[in-house]
C-alpha positions in Angstrom: 73.9 78.4 49.2 74.5 81.9 50.5 78.1 83.4 50.2 80.1 85.7 52.2 83.0 87.9 50.9 86.0 88.3 53.0 89.4 89.5 52.4 91.1 86.4 54.2 88.5 86.6 57.1 86.4 83.5 56.5 83.2 83.0 58.3 83.2 80.2 61.0 79.7 79.1 59.7 79.9 76.1 57.8 76.8 76.5 55.9 78.2 79.8 53.9 80.6 79.4 50.9 83.8 81.3 51.4 84.7 83.9 49.0 88.4 85.3 49.3 89.6 88.4 47.4 92.9 87.2 45.7 95.2 90.2 45.5 98.4 88.3 45.4 99.9 84.8 44.7 100.3 84.6 48.5 96.8 85.0 49.2 95.9 82.1 46.6 98.4 79.9 48.1 97.2 80.3 51.6 93.7 79.5 50.1 95.1 76.4 48.3 96.8 75.2 51.5 93.8 75.7 53.6 91.3 73.8 51.0 93.9 70.9 51.2 94.1 71.0 54.7 90.4 71.0 55.0 90.1 68.0 52.9 92.6 66.1 55.3 95.1 65.7 52.7 98.9 65.6 52.9 100.9 67.8 50.3 102.5 64.8 49.0 99.1 62.8 48.6 97.3 65.8 47.1 100.1 66.4 44.7 100.3 62.7 43.7 96.5 62.6 43.1 96.4 65.9 41.1 99.3 65.1 39.1 101.9 67.8 40.0 105.0 67.4 41.9 105.0 67.9 45.7 107.5 70.7 45.1 104.8 72.5 42.6 102.3 72.5 44.8 104.4 73.8 47.9 105.5 76.5 45.5 101.8 77.1 45.2 101.0 77.2 48.6 103.9 79.5 49.6 102.9 82.0 47.0 105.5 81.2 44.3 105.2 84.2 41.7 106.4 81.9 38.8 104.1 78.9 38.3 102.7 77.3 35.3 99.3 78.5 34.5 98.1 75.0 33.4 99.4 73.3 36.5 97.9 75.8 38.6 94.3 75.5 37.1 94.7 71.9 37.5 95.4 72.2 41.2 92.6 74.7 41.8 90.2 72.5 39.8 91.2 69.3 41.4 90.4 70.9 45.1 87.3 72.3 43.8 88.3 75.6 43.7 86.8 77.9 41.2 88.4 81.3 40.1 86.3 84.3 39.0 87.1 87.7 38.2 84.6 90.5 38.9 84.7 93.2 36.2 83.3 96.6 37.2 79.9 97.5 36.3 80.8 100.5 34.4 82.6 98.6 31.8 81.0 95.3 32.0 79.2 95.4 28.8 82.0 96.4 26.6 84.2 94.1 28.2 81.6 91.3 27.6 81.4 92.2 24.0 85.2 92.2 23.4 85.7 88.9 25.3 82.9 87.3 23.0 84.7 88.5 19.9 88.1 87.3 21.2 86.6 83.8 22.4 85.0 83.7 18.8 88.5 84.2 17.2 90.4 82.0 19.4 88.1 79.2 18.3 89.5 79.8 14.9 86.4 81.3 13.5 87.1 84.7 11.4 
């Protein structure tokens, strides 16, 4: 499926994925809210099915700067949202190398 990059200016064509540049917690919150509404879910119903409080989901949707990472990623996952970070090409190779080493160490292998 083709994708269209935007900066909170999603294409209206439904056959395109929407890529939104996340430059703040407010932008991420708007995307979470828009996705929930697109699924025709009320905030309380979505929170209940995700397993977070309605207060927490509201804080995320309002762009709260202090949220728990684990719960935030649960919200994203349950709404079918994926988060990617684009590493600039000029240091993508070294970043990949260091990330592989760090992940290897994190798995408890020295």
